[in-house]
C-alpha positions as CSV (number, residue, x, y, z in Angstrom):
1,M,-2.5,-54.5,82.3
2,I,-2.1,-58.0,80.9
3,P,-3.7,-60.7,83.1
4,N,-1.3,-63.3,84.5
5,A,-1.9,-65.7,87.4
6,C,1.7,-65.6,88.7
7,I,2.8,-62.0,88.3
8,Q,1.4,-58.6,87.5
9,V,2.1,-57.3,84.0
10,H,1.5,-53.6,83.6
11,T,1.5,-51.9,80.2
12,S,1.6,-48.3,79.2
13,P,0.7,-46.5,75.9
14,V,3.4,-43.9,76.5
15,D,6.5,-44.4,74.4
16,R,9.6,-44.8,76.7
17,P,12.7,-46.1,74.9
18,S,15.1,-48.4,76.8
19,V,18.5,-47.1,77.7
20,P,21.2,-48.7,75.4
21,V,23.1,-51.5,77.1
22,W,26.4,-49.7,76.4
23,F,25.4,-46.4,77.9
24,A,26.8,-47.3,81.3
25,E,30.2,-47.9,79.9
26,V,30.0,-44.5,78.1
27,V,29.2,-42.8,81.4
28,I,32.2,-44.4,83.2
29,I,34.8,-43.9,80.4
30,V,33.7,-40.3,79.9
31,Q,33.9,-39.6,83.6
32,H,37.4,-41.1,83.6
33,L,38.4,-38.8,80.8
34,A,36.9,-35.8,82.5
35,A,38.5,-36.5,85.8
36,S,42.0,-36.9,84.2
37,G,41.5,-33.6,82.3
38,L,41.6,-35.2,78.9
39,L,38.3,-33.7,77.8
40,D,39.6,-30.2,78.3
41,V,42.8,-31.1,76.4
42,F,40.7,-32.5,73.5
43,A,38.7,-29.3,73.4
44,H,41.6,-26.9,73.4
45,E,44.3,-28.7,71.5
46,V,42.4,-30.5,68.7
47,R,41.3,-27.7,66.4
48,L,40.1,-27.5,62.9
49,V,39.5,-24.6,60.5
50,R,36.5,-26.0,58.8
51,G,33.6,-25.2,56.5
52,R,30.0,-25.1,57.5
53,F,28.6,-27.5,60.0
54,G,26.8,-25.3,62.4
55,S,28.1,-24.2,65.8
56,Y,30.0,-27.4,66.5
57,E,33.7,-28.0,67.3
58,P,35.9,-31.1,67.1
59,I,35.1,-32.0,70.7
60,D,31.4,-32.5,69.7
61,F,32.4,-34.9,66.9
62,L,35.0,-36.7,69.0
63,A,32.3,-37.4,71.5
64,L,30.3,-39.1,68.7
65,L,33.3,-41.2,67.6
66,I,34.1,-42.2,71.2
67,G,30.4,-43.2,71.8
68,Y,30.3,-45.1,68.4
69,A,33.5,-47.0,69.2
70,I,32.2,-48.0,72.7
71,S,28.7,-48.9,71.5
72,G,29.8,-51.5,68.9
73,E,26.8,-50.7,66.8
74,R,27.1,-52.1,63.3
75,T,26.7,-48.7,61.5
76,L,26.5,-45.1,62.3
77,A,22.8,-45.0,61.4
78,D,22.2,-47.7,64.1
79,F,24.2,-45.7,66.6
80,F,22.3,-42.4,65.9
81,E,19.0,-44.3,66.1
82,R,19.8,-45.7,69.5
83,I,21.3,-42.5,71.0
84,E,18.6,-40.1,69.7
85,P,16.2,-40.5,72.7
86,F,19.1,-39.8,75.0
87,E,21.0,-37.2,73.1
88,T,20.7,-34.6,75.9
89,E,22.3,-37.0,78.5
90,F,24.9,-38.2,76.1
91,M,26.2,-34.7,75.1
92,A,26.0,-33.5,78.7
93,L,28.5,-36.1,79.7
94,F,31.0,-34.3,77.5
95,G,29.9,-30.8,78.7
96,R,28.2,-30.1,75.5
97,R,24.6,-29.0,74.7
98,C,23.3,-30.3,71.3
99,L,24.0,-33.5,69.4
100,P,25.3,-33.0,65.9
101,H,23.4,-34.5,63.0
102,R,24.8,-37.4,61.0
103,S,25.4,-35.1,58.0
104,S,27.4,-32.7,60.2
105,L,29.6,-35.6,61.4
106,S,30.2,-36.6,57.7
107,R,31.2,-33.1,56.8
108,F,33.6,-32.9,59.8
109,L,35.3,-36.2,58.9
110,A,35.6,-35.1,55.3
111,D,37.2,-31.8,56.4
112,V,39.7,-33.2,58.8
113,D,43.2,-32.1,57.7
114,R,46.7,-33.4,58.6
115,P,47.4,-30.9,61.5
116,C,44.1,-31.8,63.2
117,L,44.9,-35.5,62.8
118,E,48.4,-35.2,64.1
119,A,47.3,-33.2,67.1
120,F,44.9,-36.0,68.0
121,R,47.6,-38.6,67.4
122,A,50.0,-36.7,69.7
123,L,47.4,-36.7,72.4
124,F,46.9,-40.5,72.0
125,Q,50.6,-41.2,72.2
126,H,51.1,-38.9,75.1
127,H,48.2,-40.0,77.3
128,A,47.3,-43.6,76.3
129,F,50.8,-45.0,77.2
130,T,51.2,-43.8,80.8
131,D,47.6,-43.8,82.0
132,G,47.3,-46.5,84.7
133,W,50.6,-48.3,83.9
134,T,53.9,-48.4,85.8
135,F,57.4,-49.6,85.2
136,E,56.6,-53.0,86.7
137,S,53.1,-53.5,85.3
138,I,54.0,-53.2,81.6
139,G,55.6,-56.7,81.8
140,G,58.5,-57.9,79.7
141,L,60.6,-60.8,78.5
142,W,63.6,-61.8,80.6
143,D,66.2,-63.6,78.5
144,R,68.8,-66.2,79.5
145,Q,71.2,-63.5,80.8
146,G,68.5,-61.9,82.9
147,H,68.1,-58.8,80.6
148,R,64.6,-57.4,80.1
149,C,63.0,-56.8,76.7
150,I,59.7,-55.2,75.8
151,V,58.3,-57.1,72.8
152,F,56.4,-55.1,70.1
153,D,54.7,-56.3,67.0
154,V,54.5,-54.2,63.8
155,D,52.4,-55.4,60.8
156,A,50.1,-54.1,58.1
157,T,46.5,-55.1,57.5
158,R,44.6,-54.4,54.3
159,Q,40.9,-53.6,54.1
160,A,39.2,-54.2,50.7
161,A,36.3,-52.3,49.2
162,R,34.3,-53.6,46.2
163,Q,33.6,-51.3,43.3
164,R,31.1,-52.2,40.6
165,A,32.2,-51.8,37.0
166,L,31.0,-48.7,35.2
167,P,30.7,-48.2,31.5
168,C,33.2,-45.8,30.0
169,G,33.2,-44.0,26.6
170,P,33.7,-40.7,24.9
171,E,29.9,-40.0,25.1
172,L,30.0,-40.5,28.9
173,P,31.5,-38.2,31.6
174,A,34.6,-39.2,33.4
175,T,33.9,-41.5,36.4
176,R,34.3,-40.2,39.9
177,R,34.3,-42.7,42.8
178,R,33.9,-41.7,46.4
179,L,36.6,-44.3,47.4
180,D,39.3,-42.7,45.2
181,A,40.5,-40.5,48.0
182,V,40.8,-43.2,50.6
183,C,41.6,-46.4,48.6
184,A,43.7,-47.4,45.6
185,P,44.3,-50.6,43.6
186,G,46.6,-52.8,45.6
187,Y,47.5,-56.4,46.6
188,K,44.5,-57.8,48.5
189,G,42.9,-61.0,47.1
190,R,41.3,-62.6,44.2
191,K,38.2,-60.7,43.5
192,R,37.8,-58.3,40.6
193,G,37.0,-54.7,41.2
194,E,38.7,-54.4,44.6
195,V,40.5,-51.4,45.9
196,V,42.3,-51.5,49.2
197,R,43.6,-49.4,52.1
198,T,46.6,-50.4,54.2
199,R,46.8,-49.9,58.0
200,T,50.1,-50.4,59.8
201,T,49.7,-51.1,63.5
202,A,52.1,-51.3,66.4
203,L,51.2,-53.4,69.5
204,Q,52.9,-53.8,72.9
205,M,52.5,-57.6,73.4
206,H,52.7,-57.7,77.3
207,T,49.8,-55.4,78.0
208,R,48.1,-55.7,74.6
209,Q,48.2,-51.9,74.2
210,W,48.0,-50.3,70.8
211,I,51.0,-48.0,70.3
212,G,50.0,-46.5,67.0
213,T,48.2,-46.8,63.7
214,Y,49.2,-45.4,60.3
215,S,47.1,-45.7,57.2
216,R,47.6,-45.1,53.5
217,K,45.6,-45.9,50.4
218,G,46.6,-48.9,48.2
219,N,49.6,-50.9,49.4
220,G,50.8,-47.8,51.4
221,D,54.4,-46.8,52.0
222,Y,55.6,-49.5,54.4
223,R,59.0,-47.8,54.9
224,D,57.5,-44.5,56.0
225,E,54.9,-46.2,58.1
226,L,57.6,-48.3,59.8
227,A,59.6,-45.2,60.6
228,S,56.5,-43.7,62.3
229,A,55.9,-46.9,64.3
230,F,59.5,-46.8,65.5
231,Q,59.1,-43.2,66.7
232,A,56.0,-44.3,68.7
233,I,57.9,-47.3,70.2
234,T,60.8,-45.1,71.1
235,S,58.5,-42.6,72.8
236,Y,56.8,-45.5,74.7
237,V,60.0,-46.9,76.2
238,K,61.3,-43.4,77.1
239,T,58.0,-42.8,78.9
240,F,58.9,-45.5,81.4
241,A,62.6,-44.4,81.7
242,L,63.9,-47.2,79.5
243,T,66.4,-47.1,76.7
244,S,65.5,-48.0,73.1
245,E,67.7,-51.1,73.3
246,V,65.1,-52.7,75.5
247,A,62.6,-52.7,72.6
248,L,62.4,-55.9,70.6
249,V,60.3,-55.7,67.5
250,R,58.9,-58.7,65.6
251,L,58.1,-58.3,61.9
252,D,57.1,-60.5,59.0
253,G,58.9,-61.2,55.7
254,Q,57.7,-57.9,54.2
255,Y,60.4,-56.1,56.2
256,G,63.0,-58.8,55.7
257,D,65.3,-57.1,53.1
258,A,68.6,-55.5,53.8
259,A,67.5,-51.9,53.5
260,V,64.6,-52.2,55.9
261,I,66.8,-54.2,58.4
262,A,69.4,-51.4,58.3
263,Q,66.6,-48.9,59.0
264,I,65.5,-50.9,62.0
265,I,69.0,-51.3,63.4
266,L,69.7,-47.5,63.0
267,A,66.5,-46.9,65.0
268,G,68.3,-48.4,68.0
269,V,65.9,-51.4,68.7
270,H,66.4,-55.1,68.4
271,L,64.5,-57.1,65.8
272,V,63.3,-60.6,64.9
273,T,62.1,-60.9,61.3
274,R,61.8,-63.4,58.5
275,G,64.3,-62.8,55.7
276,R,63.3,-62.7,52.1
277,G,66.7,-62.5,50.4
278,Y,67.4,-66.2,49.8
279,Q,70.6,-65.5,47.8
280,I,72.3,-65.3,51.2
281,L,72.0,-69.1,51.3
282,E,74.9,-69.1,48.8
283,H,77.2,-67.2,51.1
284,P,80.2,-69.3,52.0
285,Q,79.7,-68.9,55.7
286,I,76.2,-70.2,55.5
287,Q,77.3,-73.0,53.2
288,G,80.0,-73.9,55.8
289,V,77.4,-74.1,58.5
290,L,75.0,-76.2,56.5
291,V,77.5,-79.0,56.0
292,H,77.7,-79.6,59.8
293,A,75.0,-81.1,62.0
294,P,72.1,-78.8,62.8
295,T,72.5,-76.5,65.8
296,A,69.1,-77.6,67.2
297,N,65.9,-79.5,66.1
298,M,62.3,-78.4,66.6
299,T,59.0,-80.1,66.0
300,S,56.4,-78.1,64.1
301,R,53.2,-77.8,66.2
302,N,51.0,-77.7,63.1
303,T,52.4,-80.5,61.0
304,G,54.5,-82.5,63.5
305,E,57.5,-82.6,61.1
306,V,61.1,-82.1,62.4
307,V,62.7,-78.7,61.5
308,E,66.5,-78.4,61.5
309,L,67.9,-75.1,62.8
310,F,71.3,-73.7,61.9
311,D,72.9,-70.6,63.5
312,G,74.7,-68.9,60.6
313,G,76.4,-66.3,62.7
314,W,76.7,-62.6,62.0
315,L,76.7,-61.4,58.4
316,Q,76.4,-58.2,56.5
317,P,73.3,-58.5,54.2
318,G,74.8,-56.1,51.8
319,E,77.6,-53.5,51.3
320,D,77.6,-50.7,53.9
321,F,74.9,-52.4,56.0
322,P,75.3,-53.3,59.6
323,Q,75.7,-56.9,60.7
324,V,72.8,-59.2,61.5
325,R,72.5,-62.7,62.9
326,V,71.2,-65.2,60.3
327,I,69.3,-68.3,61.3
328,V,68.4,-71.0,58.7
329,A,65.6,-73.4,59.2
330,R,65.0,-76.3,56.9
331,H,62.6,-79.2,56.6
332,Q,61.8,-81.9,54.1
333,A,60.2,-80.6,50.9
334,P,56.7,-81.9,50.0
335,A,55.9,-83.7,46.8
336,P,56.9,-81.7,43.6
337,E,53.3,-81.2,42.6
338,K,52.6,-79.5,46.0
339,S,53.4,-75.8,46.3
340,I,55.0,-74.2,49.3
341,S,53.7,-70.9,50.8
342,V,56.8,-69.9,52.7
343,G,60.5,-70.6,52.1
344,K,62.6,-71.7,49.1
345,R,62.7,-75.2,47.7
346,I,66.2,-76.5,46.9
347,N,66.4,-80.1,45.9
348,E,64.7,-82.2,48.7
349,W,64.8,-79.3,51.3
350,V,62.7,-76.2,52.0
351,Y,64.8,-73.4,53.5
352,E,63.6,-70.5,55.6
353,L,65.6,-67.4,56.7
354,F,65.3,-65.5,60.0
355,M,67.2,-62.3,60.9
356,T,67.8,-61.0,64.4
357,T,70.2,-58.7,66.3
358,L,69.9,-60.8,69.5
359,D,73.1,-62.4,70.8
360,V,73.4,-66.1,71.1
361,E,74.2,-65.8,74.8
362,R,70.8,-64.2,75.3
363,F,68.7,-66.2,72.8
364,L,69.5,-69.6,71.3
365,V,68.3,-70.4,67.8
366,E,65.3,-72.3,69.1
367,D,64.5,-69.3,71.3
368,V,64.5,-66.9,68.3
369,L,62.2,-69.2,66.4
370,D,59.8,-69.6,69.4
371,L,59.8,-65.8,69.7
372,Y,59.0,-65.2,66.1
373,H,56.3,-67.8,65.9
374,G,54.8,-66.1,69.0
375,R,53.5,-63.5,66.5
376,G,50.5,-65.7,66.3
377,A,49.2,-63.9,69.4
378,F,49.3,-60.7,67.4
379,E,47.0,-62.2,64.8
380,A,44.6,-63.2,67.7
381,V,44.6,-59.6,68.9
382,L,43.8,-58.3,65.4
383,A,40.9,-60.8,65.3
384,D,39.7,-59.5,68.7
385,E,39.9,-55.9,67.5
386,D,37.6,-56.8,64.5
387,V,35.1,-58.2,67.0
388,E,35.2,-55.5,69.6
389,N,35.8,-52.3,67.6
390,D,36.1,-53.1,63.9
391,P,38.2,-50.0,63.1
392,D,38.4,-51.0,59.4
393,R,34.7,-50.3,58.8
394,W,34.2,-47.2,56.6
395,C,33.2,-44.1,58.5
396,C,34.6,-41.5,56.1
397,Y,35.7,-41.3,52.5
398,S,38.8,-39.1,53.2
399,E,42.2,-40.4,54.4
400,C,42.5,-38.2,57.5
401,G,38.9,-38.7,58.6
402,Q,39.1,-42.5,58.4
403,E,42.5,-42.5,60.2
404,L,41.0,-40.3,63.0
405,W,38.3,-42.9,63.5
406,Q,40.8,-45.7,63.7
407,I,42.9,-43.9,66.4
408,A,39.7,-43.3,68.4
409,C,39.0,-47.0,68.3
410,Q,42.5,-47.8,69.6
411,W,42.1,-45.3,72.4
412,I,38.9,-46.9,73.6
413,W,40.7,-50.3,73.4
414,N,43.5,-49.0,75.7
415,L,41.1,-47.4,78.1
416,R,39.2,-50.7,78.5
417,L,42.5,-52.4,79.3
418,V,43.7,-50.0,82.0
419,L,40.2,-49.6,83.6
420,G,39.6,-53.3,83.5
421,H,43.0,-53.9,85.1
422,A,42.3,-51.4,87.8
423,M,38.8,-52.8,88.5
424,Q,39.7,-56.5,88.6
425,G,43.1,-56.0,90.3
426,Q,44.6,-58.9,88.3
427,Q,48.2,-59.9,89.1
428,M,50.9,-60.2,86.4
429,R,51.2,-63.6,84.7
430,E,54.6,-65.2,84.8
431,I,55.2,-67.8,82.2
432,E,58.4,-69.9,81.6
433,W,58.9,-69.2,77.9
434,T,61.8,-71.7,77.5
435,S,63.4,-73.9,80.0
436,S,67.0,-73.9,81.1
437,K,69.4,-76.0,79.1
438,E,73.0,-76.6,78.1
439,P,74.4,-74.4,75.4
440,P,75.0,-76.0,72.0
441,A,78.4,-76.7,70.5
442,H,79.9,-73.6,68.8
443,I,81.1,-73.7,65.2
444,V,84.4,-71.8,64.7
445,V,85.3,-70.7,61.2
446,S,89.0,-70.1,60.6
447,E,90.2,-67.1,58.7
448,R,91.6,-67.4,55.2
449,L,94.0,-65.0,53.5
450,S,92.8,-65.4,49.9
451,E,89.4,-66.2,48.3
452,E,89.1,-69.7,46.8
453,Y,86.3,-70.5,44.3
454,G,84.9,-73.8,43.3
455,P,84.8,-75.2,39.8
456,W,82.7,-73.7,37.1
457,Q,79.3,-75.2,36.7
458,Q,76.9,-74.7,33.9
459,A,74.1,-72.3,34.9
460,K,70.7,-74.0,35.3
461,G,67.5,-72.6,33.9
462,G,67.7,-70.6,30.7
463,G,64.0,-70.2,30.2
464,W,64.5,-68.7,26.7
465,A,66.0,-71.9,25.5
466,R,63.2,-74.3,26.7
467,G,62.5,-77.0,24.2
468,G,66.1,-76.7,22.8
469,F,69.6,-77.5,24.0
470,G,70.3,-76.7,27.6
471,A,73.6,-75.5,29.1
472,D,74.6,-79.1,29.8
473,A,74.7,-79.8,26.1
474,F,77.8,-77.6,25.7
475,T,81.2,-79.2,26.5
476,L,84.1,-77.3,28.1
477,Q,87.3,-77.7,26.1
478,E,91.0,-77.6,27.2
479,N,91.5,-74.1,25.6
480,G,88.8,-72.7,27.9
481,M,86.1,-72.4,25.2
482,L,82.8,-74.3,24.9
483,Q,81.8,-76.6,22.1
484,C,78.2,-76.6,21.0
485,P,76.3,-79.7,19.7
486,A,77.1,-78.6,16.1
487,G,80.8,-78.6,16.8
488,K,81.3,-74.8,16.8
489,S,83.1,-73.0,19.6
490,L,81.8,-70.4,22.0
491,W,84.4,-67.9,23.3
492,L,84.5,-66.3,26.7
493,S,82.9,-62.9,26.6
494,E,83.1,-61.7,30.2
495,V,83.5,-62.8,33.9
496,R,81.6,-60.6,36.3
497,Q,81.2,-60.6,40.0
498,E,77.6,-61.2,40.7
499,N,77.8,-60.7,44.5
500,A,80.3,-61.2,47.3
501,F,80.3,-64.9,46.9
502,S,79.7,-65.9,43.3
503,Q,81.1,-65.2,39.8
504,R,79.4,-65.7,36.4
505,A,81.2,-66.4,33.1
506,V,79.3,-65.6,29.8
507,Y,80.2,-67.5,26.6
508,V,79.0,-66.2,23.2
509,A,78.9,-67.9,19.8
510,L,80.0,-66.2,16.6
511,Q,77.0,-64.7,14.8
512,E,78.0,-66.2,11.4
513,D,78.2,-69.7,12.9
514,C,74.6,-69.5,14.3
515,L,73.1,-68.0,11.1
516,C,74.0,-70.9,8.9
517,C,73.8,-73.7,11.6
518,P,71.3,-76.5,10.8
519,L,70.5,-76.8,14.5
520,R,69.6,-73.1,14.9
521,E,65.9,-73.7,15.5
522,Q,66.4,-76.3,18.1
523,C,69.2,-74.4,19.8
524,L,67.7,-71.0,20.1
525,A,64.0,-72.2,20.3
526,R,61.7,-69.2,20.4
527,K,64.5,-66.7,20.0
528,A,65.6,-68.1,16.6
529,K,64.3,-65.1,14.7
530,G,66.7,-62.3,13.7
531,N,70.5,-62.5,13.9
532,R,70.8,-63.5,17.5
533,A,73.7,-65.8,18.5
534,R,73.6,-68.4,21.3
535,R,74.8,-67.4,24.8
536,V,75.7,-69.8,27.7
537,S,76.7,-68.9,31.2
538,A,78.6,-70.7,34.0
539,V,78.7,-70.0,37.7
540,R,81.3,-70.7,40.4
541,R,80.9,-70.0,44.1
542,L,83.2,-69.0,46.8
543,L,84.3,-72.0,48.9
544,P,83.6,-71.9,52.6
545,A,86.5,-71.5,55.0
546,P,87.6,-74.5,57.1
547,S,85.6,-74.8,60.3
548,C,85.5,-76.9,63.4
549,V,83.0,-77.7,66.1
550,E,84.1,-76.4,69.5
551,P,82.3,-77.8,72.6
552,T,81.0,-75.4,75.3
553,S,80.1,-75.8,78.9
554,G,77.7,-74.3,81.4
555,I,73.9,-74.1,81.9
556,L,71.8,-71.3,80.4
557,A,68.9,-69.9,82.5
558,A,65.3,-70.1,81.5
559,T,63.5,-67.2,79.8
560,Q,60.5,-65.7,81.5
561,W,57.5,-64.0,79.9
562,V,55.5,-61.6,82.1
563,D,52.2,-60.1,80.8
564,V,48.5,-59.4,81.7
565,A,45.5,-61.3,80.5
566,G,44.4,-58.6,78.0
567,R,41.4,-60.3,76.5
568,M,39.9,-61.2,79.9
569,L,40.4,-57.7,81.2
570,R,38.6,-56.1,78.3
571,R,35.7,-58.5,77.9
572,T,35.1,-58.8,81.7
573,W,34.9,-55.0,81.8
574,M,32.5,-54.8,78.8
575,T,30.3,-57.6,80.1
576,H,30.1,-56.0,83.6
577,W,28.7,-52.7,82.3
578,R,26.3,-54.3,79.8
579,R,24.6,-56.1,82.7
580,Q,24.2,-53.1,85.0
581,H,21.0,-51.2,85.4
582,V,21.0,-47.6,84.0
583,E,18.2,-45.1,84.6
584,S,17.7,-41.6,83.2
585,V,15.2,-39.4,84.9
586,P,14.5,-35.7,84.1
587,L,14.8,-33.3,87.1
588,P,11.7,-31.3,88.0
589,D,11.4,-27.5,87.8
590,I,14.6,-27.0,85.7
591,P,14.4,-25.0,82.5
592,K,15.0,-27.1,79.4
593,N,16.0,-24.3,77.0
594,I,19.5,-23.2,78.2
595,S,21.6,-21.2,75.7
596,P,25.0,-19.7,75.9
597,P,25.4,-16.0,76.7
598,Q,25.0,-13.6,73.8
599,R,27.9,-11.8,72.3
600,S,28.2,-8.1,72.8
601,P,26.2,-5.9,70.4
602,R,29.4,-4.2,69.2
603,A,31.0,-7.5,68.3
604,V,27.9,-8.5,66.4
605,R,27.7,-5.1,64.5
606,S,31.4,-5.1,63.7
607,H,31.4,-8.7,62.6
608,H,34.4,-9.5,64.9
609,R,36.0,-12.9,64.2
610,W,35.2,-15.6,66.7
611,S,38.0,-16.6,69.0
612,W,38.7,-20.2,69.7
613,Y,37.3,-19.7,73.2
614,D,34.1,-18.1,71.8
615,R,33.7,-20.9,69.2
616,L,34.1,-23.6,71.8
617,G,31.4,-21.9,74.0
618,R,28.7,-21.9,71.4
619,N,27.7,-25.5,72.0
620,A,28.9,-25.7,75.6
621,W,26.6,-26.7,78.4
622,W,25.3,-23.6,80.2
623,G,23.2,-23.8,83.4
624,P,22.3,-26.4,86.0
625,A,21.8,-30.2,85.4
626,V,18.4,-31.2,83.9
627,M,18.8,-35.0,84.0
628,R,19.8,-37.6,86.6
629,V,21.5,-40.7,85.3
630,T,21.8,-43.6,87.8
631,V,24.4,-46.4,87.1
632,A,24.6,-49.5,89.2
633,G,27.6,-51.6,89.9
634,V,30.2,-48.8,90.0
635,P,33.4,-49.7,92.0
636,A,34.7,-47.4,94.7
637,F,37.8,-46.3,92.8
638,L,35.6,-45.0,90.0
639,A,32.8,-43.5,92.2
640,V,35.2,-41.1,94.0
641,K,36.3,-39.5,90.8
């Protein structure tokens, strides 16, 4: 005993570790899984034909991954160190007997194959969506026509791993790196020796539920991962008896080309994405819209500058592609010495493209831009995920094992949401996304029977002729030929259709004129060697059809955003259980060595193969309870389960 005048301080030489602060949350979540029957589903549907790691089955290792995800410990070594004094209580929560060793967990994750991973993913998608949520509680976005949309965000994150340089040579064996199976060189950052892994995630923005995660090494296959994400989104909306047209997916510029947009439209969902094919700015319809006053103006929240918005109407981004609504945003370009990260600089303007399939009656141009910039909340969710779960930390050096760990992290995230929502009884938040307003004037483009092109203009650029004569040094003659600075003529070689709205004419000089020309070095610059002749091109673009501005009347209703406070639900739930008292006491007069029943002698002598049921029973808990775990602060709705 330590003397103290105010209180009595008793000490003991007996080692008695403290219960981890996260153990109460493990008890409650595992009890919820057991009451809903998910532990039995795990045990009987997630199977793996594996090599040697004792008498354990996937349910034993899934218990470790669930506990590790809930604990928030920095490494697996820290997790095993904290759980070791309470391994009996921890495994008994899952109905299992012995705690696997760290090396057994490593071998399991390394042996996880694609069928085992997809079985676990199917359970995640089947149970994590409907558990605790209803048609009303999943929220939504009500547009100006009163139609409901469920907003999803799909994006890819990249996790980098450093690799030190290794000497190579014929006298040294070939290098073998443990990250080769899970990472590959890809676009990540600016450090040497980095390899990356790409993880594509899908998030329901109103409840902050994870819908799916799909990983590949290197830059991944974003088209295939996007198709998998759409399958999960379609499954989600069908779970609540909704059609796929209710789903509204927001994506960044990686998915802004014509082929990917067509893939999204064929999936039957609406989209809002940033376009990356800036050649569409040359389309006559867009050019005709840009000559009028902007449809609307917005003020950037970050810089305070005014952004002009133009509704370009419905266009086909390419041949045999469905139509998409094009919105153009432009603002004043910065000084020439300053670079721009997004958009295309044309003269004194910076242009940005946005593509959507939402009608103008439902979403105005400013509504679409507000909706797209709302993706900033998705970045905040990814940051919260790094703090609460950190699924990108390395648990395995195989693709399937690492992805299995990431799915387990997202499952725990969704469980915290639904249990926190049930415990706190929070009401849905209703936010006026945009206020009611008068519709803008509509630009009507008249039809034209024939295509009319503008005059030929000398093509700018010509990087191979830097330091020499540019295209503007050649004069167009009355006979349709070009005259070079040396007085020679360039004849018209071809006129080709570059795209649906521009043509290019190519002029070529005679080879013998260029070989003996005194200005050859200056005209051809770095390409003066050999017998090359000078080429010059000119471009003409399709003229826009005549258009007029037609006034409209009426008042458009406000848009409403309904969601739940996801961050508050999760963190209040976690904080509550980390403050509660947990006590673990062994029960007296109970045998500690409890083993499963022995196999029949005939089966042992005949070396009969173990059935799935027999394999599962080798590490199952047999016999009565030997420990009593007391958890304080349990709500009534959890205590009755």
